[in-house]
C-alpha positions in Angstrom: -23.8 -14.4 21.5 -21.2 -16.5 23.3 -17.7 -15.4 24.1 -16.3 -18.0 21.7 -18.4 -16.6 18.8 -17.4 -13.1 19.6 -13.7 -14.1 19.6 -14.0 -15.8 16.2 -15.9 -12.9 14.7 -13.2 -10.5 16.0 -10.4 -12.7 14.5 -12.3 -12.8 11.2 -12.8 -9.0 11.2 -9.2 -8.3 12.0 -8.0 -10.7 9.2 -10.4 -9.0 6.8 -9.2 -5.6 7.8 -5.5 -6.6 7.4 -6.2 -8.1 4.0 -8.1 -5.0 2.9 -5.2 -2.7 3.9 -2.7 -4.9 2.2 -4.8 -5.1 -1.0 -5.2 -1.3 -1.0 -1.5 -0.7 -0.6 -0.6 -3.2 -3.3 -3.1 -1.6 -5.7 -1.6 1.9 -5.0 1.9 0.6 -5.6 0.9 -1.0 -8.8 -0.8 2.2 -10.0 2.3 4.2 -9.2 4.5 1.7 -11.0 2.4 1.9 -14.1 2.8 5.7 -14.5 4.7 6.9 -17.5 8.5 6.6 -17.1 9.0 10.3 -17.8 6.9 11.4 -14.8 9.1 13.4 -12.4 8.0 15.5 -9.4 10.1 18.5 -8.5 9.5 20.2 -5.2 12.0 22.8 -3.8 15.1 21.8 -5.7 14.4 18.1 -5.2 13.4 16.0 -8.2 12.2 12.6 -7.4 11.5 10.1 -10.3 8.5 7.9 -9.9 10.3 4.8 -11.2 13.2 2.8 -9.9 14.0 0.3 -7.2 14.3 0.6 -3.5 18.1 1.0 -3.8 17.6 4.1 -6.0 15.7 5.7 -3.1 18.7 5.9 -0.9 
């Protein structure tokens, strides 16, 4: 296998890995977003709703 072929295979592999990670993260965010609106987690006097925008997380 030539160096050029290895380079292109490595680029393809890294792009596929990045796409897979992005897809997994997007899927998990969508699953979290689709939970019922009344779902709330309470741990040690801190209740965090599972819905809302990024500004609500401040």
